[in-house]
N, C-alpha and C positions, 0 to 999 in steps of 0.2 A: 262444331264449327271452329276453325282455327282462329287463334288470336294472333295479332301482329305485334312484334317487338320492335320498338324504334330506339336505335342507339344514337346518342348525340355525343360527339367527341370533338372538343376544341383542339386545334392543331397548331403548334408553334415549335419551330426547330425540331421537327420530328420526321424528316424525310427518310431517315434510316430505320425508323421503328414502326411507322403507321401501317405499312404493308403487313407486317407480322401481327399487329393488333387486329387488323381486319381479318386475316386468315384464321386467327384464334377464335374470333367471333363466329365466323362461318362454320368452322369445324364443330364448335360447341352447339350451335343451334341445329346443325344437321342431325345431332343425336336425338333431338326432340322434334324432328321435322313433321311428325304426324299431328303435333299440337300447336306448332307456331310457324308463322311466316316471319320475315324480318325485313327491316330497312336500316341502312347505316347512313347517318348524316354527318359528314366531316366538314367542320368549319375552320377554314384557314384564317387565323387572326393576323393577317398581314405579316406572315412569317418571313424573315430575311433569307431563309434557305429555299430550296426548290420543292417544298412539300406540296404546294398546289399542283405542280406538274405530276407528282406521284398520285395525288388525289384524282386528277383528271384521267390518268391512265387506269386507275382502279374503277372509276365510274364508267369508262369506256368498255371495260371487260365484264362488268356486273350491273345488271339493271336495277339491283336493289340498293345501289350506292348513289348518293347525291353529294356533290361537292359544292361548298359555298365559300366564296372568296370575299373577305371584307376589305373595304377600301383603305383602312388604316388599322393600327393596333388599338382595339377597344378594350382589351382585357378578357380574361377567361369567362367572367360572369356575363358580359355582354355577348360573347361568342355563343354561350349556351342559349341565351335568349334568342339569338338569330336562328339557331337550330330548332328551338321549340316551335317557332312559327312555321316550320315545314314538316313537323311530325304528323303521321297519320295512324300510328299504332295505338293499341289498347293499353300497352305498358311501355313506359319510357325508361331507358337505362342510360345513365350518364357515366362515362369512363374517362380515364386519362389516355393520352396518346403515346406514353413512354413505355407501356407494357407493365407498369407496376401494379395496375389494377387488373388482376387475372381474369380473363374472359371465361376460362374453363370453370370458374366458380360462380358464374352469374346466376345460375338457377337456385343457388342458396338464397339469393336475394328475391328472385322472382317468385319462387314457391312459397315464400313467407307472406306475400301479399294475399290478404283474404278480407272477409267482411269486417274484421276488427283492426285491420292494418292497411294504411294507405301509402306509406312511405317506408322504405327499408334502407338504412345506411350500412355500409360495410364497417366493420370494426376489426382492425388488424391485430393479429396475435403477436406479430413482431415487426414493427415498422422499419422499413429499409430506407427511409428518407435521411437526408443529411442532418447533422446536428442543428444547423441554421434553420432548416425547414421544420424540424420538430419543435424548435423554440417558437417559430412563428405560429405553428398549429396550436401550441399550448396557450399562447397569448390570445389567439383568436377564440379558443374554447372558453377561456376566462371571460373575455369580452362578451361573448354570446350569452353566457350564464347571467352576467350582471345586467346587460343592457336589453337583451331581447328575450329574457326569461327562458332560456334553454334549460331543460331538465339536467341536473348535475350528472346523472348516470348515462345520458345520451351522448354518443360520439357522432359528430358530424364530419363526414368525409366527402371527397369529390366523387366517390364511387357509390351510386345509389340507384334504386329502382322505385318507381312510383306509378300510380294509376293515372290514366289519361285526364281525368277531371282536374287533377292537381295542376297539370301543365296548362290546361285551358284557363284555369283561374289565374295562374302566374302570368300568362300572356296579356292579361288586362292591365298589368303594370307598365305604364308608358314612360316613366321618368328616366332621365339619362344615367342614373346611378343604380342599376339593379344589383341586389345582393341576394343571391339564390338561397342561402341558408335562411335568411330572414323571411323571404317569400314563402319558403316551404313551411317554416314554423308557424307562420300566421295563417296558413291555409288549412292545416290539419294538425291535431295533437295525437293522432293515431299513428305513431311512429315507433319503429323497432330497430334494433341493431342485430346484425348477424356477423359472427366472427369468420373471417377468411384469412388466408395466408397472403401476406404482402410479398411481392417479388422485387428483386433488384431491378434497377433501371436498365433497360437494354443497352442504351448508349447515351452519351452526352450528359449534361447537367440540367438541373431544374431552371426553368425560366423565371422563377420568382427571385427578385432581388430585394434588398432592404427597402428601396423606394416603392416597389410594387406592394410589398407587405404592408408598409405604412399606409399606402393609399387604400388597400383593402380594409384595414382596421378603421380608418377614418370613415370610409364609405359605410361600413357596418354600423357604427354607432351614431351616425348622423342621418341615415336613411330610414331607420325603423324605431327610433327611440328619442324621447326628449329628456331622458335621464341625465345626459351630460349637462344640460342646462340646470337641472335640479341640483346636481352635484356642485355645479359652479355657485349656485345660490347658497348651498350649505357651507362650502368653503369660504365664501365671502362673509357669511355670518360668523363663522368660526374665527377667521382672521380679525374681524372687527371686535369680537368679544375679547380675544387675546390682547388686542391693542388697548381696549378700555381697562382691562384688568391690570395690564402693565403700567398704564398711565396712573391709575390709582395707587399702585405699588410705589411708583416713582415719587409721587407727591407725598405719600405718607413717610417714605424713607427720608425725603428731604426735610420734612417737618421735624422728624425725630432727631436728625443729625444734620446740622447746617454745614458741616464740613464735607459732606458727600459731594464729589465732583460730578458735574454734568458730563456725561460720556458722549463724545462725538462718534465713536465707533458704533455704539449701540444704536444711535440715531440713524446712522447710515445703513446699518444692517436692517433696521425696521423699514426704512424707506425703500430699500432695494427689494426686500421680501414682499411688501405690500404692492409695490409697483409691478413686480414680476407677476404676482397673482392677478392683478388687474389686466395685464396684457394677455395672460392665458385665457381669462374669461372673455375678453373682447375677441380673441382669436376664435374661440368656440362659437360665439354668437355670429361672428363674421362668416364662419364656415356654413352655418345654417342659412344665413341671409344670401350668401353667394350661390348656394345650391338652389334656393328658391328662385333667384334671378335667372340662373341657367335653365331651370325647368320651365319658367314662364316663357323663355325664348325658344322653347321646343327643340332643345338640343337632342339629337338622335341617340338612341341606345347603340345603334350600329347602322352601317351603310353597306349594303351588299353590292359589290363590284361585278360579280359574275356568279352564275349558278350552272353547274355542269352535271349532266346525267346522260344516260344513253339516248334519251329522247332529244335533248338539246344538242348533243354532239351529232346525232344523225341529221337533225334539221339543218345544222351548220354545214354538214357535208353536202347536203342537197343544194344548198344555196351557193 
């Protein structure tokens, strides 16, 4: 009996690349057509270009393609969650829309899934991302190791394959700040890496800006860990201890030498340092409280504006 592969691809500024990505998927799956059927779910994350028009055209030509248009830009992780709610396959494969995650190597990931492995991440032999993107990935990797207990030797990339039950579990997460890496890591520890060749971007530049990377990092460490609060407590204790030790040192020094001047600069430095640390701690606490408030107000992960497929397009033509 054939298994079905479900491809979920968030689309943003990719009107010139998404057609080639879809063609590469179709060509690769056709080589194993006796074993697999497929569906491709393309999620337009309110892209400013005409990528949804391209998606609509692709869906009109191929019954295996479903297009989803979000009402505003929710971000890559929310776009993935929107796609996950429409998958029907036995194995889910997540890819990028820029052609850098090569579809012709997908079966390296898929064939690694077995009884001892539930999730397989790509590991690139030679990353073709920009220096800025590589820096962001390095920081994200460090954060994941410290805050959500990612194994040091595991590489987490946007190109991965997993079993259906993993996605069914992830879909139970209804809060407005999904972080896919954290959701995957908390669902299963049976995870492997497979080395593949990373390709150059077909056209354009990455949609990740410094603002979006910062938002991703904050989302990661506040959604799945209370370690930042514990780190804040530790830093507070450390600063307080330094203050007590320095105060004792100042008193002893003054007692031993009455001519030692009282330093205005050192006082101001201490006040600014301690005040700055207090503001950072309050900011972290405020971030947690704000997210709790937004979650209690049932802020949506995503809002679907339109879904296109051969069925919906044909129904519209009849009407």
